[in-house]
C-alpha positions in Angstrom: -28.6 -68.1 -40.4 -26.8 -65.6 -38.2 -25.9 -68.1 -35.5 -24.4 -70.5 -38.0 -23.0 -68.3 -40.8 -22.5 -64.7 -39.7 -19.2 -63.2 -38.7 -18.5 -63.5 -35.0 -18.8 -59.7 -34.7 -22.3 -59.6 -36.3 -23.5 -62.6 -34.3 -22.3 -61.2 -31.0 -23.9 -57.9 -31.6 -27.2 -58.9 -33.0 -28.2 -62.4 -31.7 -28.6 -61.3 -28.0 -30.8 -58.3 -29.1 -33.0 -60.6 -31.2 -33.3 -63.1 -28.4 -34.4 -60.3 -26.0 -37.0 -59.1 -28.5 -35.2 -55.8 -29.1 -34.4 -56.3 -32.8 -36.1 -58.1 -35.7 -34.2 -59.5 -38.7 -36.1 -59.9 -42.0 -35.4 -62.1 -45.0 -35.0 -60.7 -48.5 -35.2 -63.3 -51.2 -38.2 -62.6 -53.4 -37.9 -60.3 -56.4 -40.6 -58.7 -58.5 -39.6 -60.6 -61.7 -38.6 -64.0 -60.5 -40.4 -64.6 -57.2 -38.4 -66.7 -54.7 -36.3 -68.6 -57.2 -32.8 -68.1 -56.0 -31.4 -69.2 -59.4 -33.0 -66.2 -61.1 -32.1 -63.4 -58.8 -31.3 -60.0 -60.4 -30.3 -57.9 -57.4 -26.5 -57.5 -57.7 -23.8 -57.4 -55.1 -20.6 -55.8 -56.3 -17.4 -55.2 -54.4 -17.0 -51.7 -53.2 -14.0 -50.8 -51.0 -13.8 -53.4 -48.3 -17.5 -54.4 -48.6 -20.2 -54.8 -51.1 -22.8 -52.5 -52.7 -26.2 -54.1 -53.3 -28.2 -52.7 -56.2 -31.8 -53.9 -57.0 -35.2 -54.6 -55.5 -36.8 -57.2 -53.3 -40.5 -57.6 -52.8 -42.9 -59.5 -50.5 -40.3 -59.4 -47.7 -41.6 -60.5 -44.3 -41.2 -57.9 -41.6 -40.1 -55.3 -44.2 -41.6 -52.4 -42.3 -40.7 -53.7 -38.8 -37.2 -55.2 -39.1 -34.0 -53.5 -38.1 -31.8 -55.6 -40.4 -32.2 -58.3 -43.0 -30.5 -61.2 -44.6 -30.5 -60.2 -48.3 -29.8 -62.7 -51.1 -28.0 -61.1 -54.1 -26.2 -62.3 -57.2 -22.4 -62.3 -56.9 -21.7 -64.7 -59.7 -22.8 -65.0 -63.3 -26.4 -65.6 -64.2 -25.5 -69.0 -65.8 -24.2 -70.0 -62.3 -27.9 -70.1 -61.1 -28.3 -70.4 -57.4 -24.5 -71.1 -57.0 -23.9 -67.5 -58.0 -25.9 -66.1 -55.1 -24.6 -65.0 -51.7 -26.4 -63.9 -48.5 -25.6 -60.5 -47.0 -26.5 -59.2 -43.5 -27.8 -55.6 -44.0 -28.4 -53.1 -41.3 -31.5 -51.3 -42.7 -30.7 -48.0 -40.9 -28.0 -47.4 -43.6 -28.5 -44.6 -46.1 -29.8 -45.5 -49.6 -32.3 -48.1 -48.4 -35.9 -47.5 -49.0 -38.9 -49.6 -47.8 -42.5 -49.7 -48.7 -45.5 -51.1 -46.8 -48.0 -53.4 -48.6 -51.7 -52.8 -47.9 -53.0 -56.4 -48.2 -54.0 -59.3 -46.1 -50.4 -60.5 -45.7 -49.2 -57.3 -44.2 -50.9 -57.5 -40.8 -49.4 -60.8 -39.6 -45.9 -60.5 -41.2 -45.4 -56.9 -42.2 -45.0 -57.6 -45.9 -43.5 -54.9 -48.1 
C-alpha cells in the first residue's frame, strides 16, 4: 500500500526501513462492533489543521504490539456512503494519544494481535 499509494515523503522514509527489517507496519481495519467490514467502520477521521485527527478504536490488529506505524482505515464520509466513505491513513504509532493493548490468546504469538 505504501509503495503504490503513500506520499513520496512517507514512501522514501519508511519503505527502505521496512525492507531492511528495521520497521514494521501494521494494518488497522477491524473494529469491535463491525469486524472487518469496511462499509461499517465507526472510527472517524476529521480534518484538523493541515492533517486529520482519528478518533475511535480498532481491534484484532496484526502486529499491534510490534509495529512502528500502521495503515489505519477510518470513516471520512457519511455512513450511508458505505466503504466509499472510508480512507486509509498512515499513522506513526509513536505519536501521543495512541494506546495499544496486547491480546493474550493463540493469535498473539504469531502475529502480535492486539
